[in-house]
N, C-alpha and C positions, 0 to 999 in steps of 0.2 A: 459609366463615361462621365468625365467630369468637364465643366466649361472650362474654356480659359479665360481669364478674368483679365483683360486689356485696361490698364489705368487712361483714365482721361486726360488729353494733352491741353484741353481747353481748361483756362485758367479764368475763376470769375474776379472780374478786376474791379476793386473799388474806383469808383469815381466821384471822389469828393468835389463837394459844393458849400457854397456861403455866403455871405453879402457882408460887404465891405461898405457900413454906414458913412464913414468918412475917412480922411486922411490917414487917419492915424491907425484904424484898422488896416489898411493897405500894408503900412510901416509896418506894423507887429506880426503880420503875414510872413511879410518879406523875411524880416528879421529870423523867424520860425524856418522859412526855408533858406537861409544862410546857414542856422547851426546845423539844419542835415545834410546839406551839401559838402561844406569846409570837409568832414576828414576825408571823404572822398577825392576833391579835388587836391587835396594837401597830398594826398597816394600818389597823384598824375593821372586819374580818370578824368574823362572826357565826357562832360554831361551838354547835353542839347537840350535847350527850351526855347519852346516854341509860346509866341505870347499874339494871340488872335485877338478880334475886339474892333470895332469902328473907330472911325477918327476921334480922337478926345476920349476916348473909353477909361484910358490909365496905363497904356501898356508901357509908355517911358516913364510914366510918374513910379508905377510897379520897379520899371528895372534899376531905377535911381536908388530907390529904398533898397531894394535887393547889394545893389552895390555897395552901398554905403555899408550896409551891414556886414558885407565878405570885409570892409575895413577899406574900401576905396579913396583915397582922398582928393583935393582937386575938384575941378568941374568934371562935372558929367554932363554931356550934352546928346542929344537927340543924332544919331548918326544917317536921318532923313535925307542929307544931301550929299554926305560923302559916303553913303552904303556902310560903312564898319567904321567904330571906335573901337580901337586897344583899350584896355587899361589891366593893370597889374596891382595885386595884392599881395605882398611877400611871393611866395614861389606861385602864387598861383593867376594864370594869364587868363584873362578874359576879354570875350568879343562880343560886343552890340552889333546886331546887326540891323538895317532896318530896308527891308527890297520892296518898300512902297512904289519906287519912281521905276521897277524893272519893269520893260514892255515886252520881251521874250525871256522865258528861264532860262536859254541858253546863255544868257548874260551874265547867272553865275558862273557856269564854266567859263566863259572868256575871263573873269574878273580873277579867275585861278582860287576859288575859294574853297576846292575839293581840299588840298592839304590844312588848311586853315581847321577845318570842320574834322581832321584824319586827328588833327595833334590832342594832346592833353588840354584840360581848361574847360572853361565855361564858355559855351556858345549862345546867347541869348537872340533870338531870331522873331522880328517884328515882321506881320505881311510875309509869311513863311511861303503862302500859296502862290505867290509870285517869281518864285524861283522854280516851281512845277513839280516833277517828280524826282528833279536831282538831289533833294536834301536827303541828306542820311535819314532815317528814321528818328522821331523827338524821345526824350526819356521822359520830357513831361513835356505837356500841350495845355495852356492854360489860356482860357476865355475869359475877358474881363467884356461885360456889357452895362450900360449905364443903365439905371432903373430911372428913379426920381430923384431930382436935386445932386447931392455926393456919391448917394447910395450906387453901388456895384454889385453886380450879379457876378459871382466866379463859378466856374465848374472846370474840374481837370481832369484827363484821361495821360495815359501813359501807351509808350511804343516800343517797352522795353521791360526787358521784366529787371533791371537794375533800376528803372527807371520807376516802374511800379512799389518797389520797395523806399524808395526815396519819397516818393509820392506816398505811401502810406504812413511814414515817418513823420513827414512834412505834416499830412492830416492831423496823424494823434498829436504831434508838439503843439499846433494850431489849437486845436482842440481844449487841450490842458492848459495852456496859457489864456484861453478865454474864459476856462472858469475861475483860472485864479486872480484873487483880488490883486489890483492896482498895487504896486508899493508904495508904502507911505514915507513921507519925509519926513523928519524931526527936525525943526531948525538948531 
């Protein structure tokens, strides 16, 4: 008698973490993520990134660096009062959400965000917990926590298979970039 072998459906998912000693490291990390996501976004993927952390942790700063790395020009402001700020980089649609001021998750539904989250493009979400269970699963969750001075502890995880692949590629790119010597300039 042979025992039927059933493959495990549980996948061990990497949860990369690192420290940003300063804003330049935050910018480098955002550039690595932009390199990772750009091909999928240009092919019409929908990517949802949740940004978590305390007030002043660096969520909006990271978002600004990511948007610049994706080619967004002009003023990039926090959507704290507007709730959402739309951006465009070539054929890539980007929405930056800030749900900090939501008092009830139903406000997300009332605002009509379901259609935006279902469309192609990048959705960056600050304070996702304020929307409760109404948000779709995040492809990448980034938790930024201040340590001392400008140092930030960053940890990530994914809630989708595509997101896990992007997260792995981003962590690998960031690790390779950190080992590479800084480019030198010749006068």
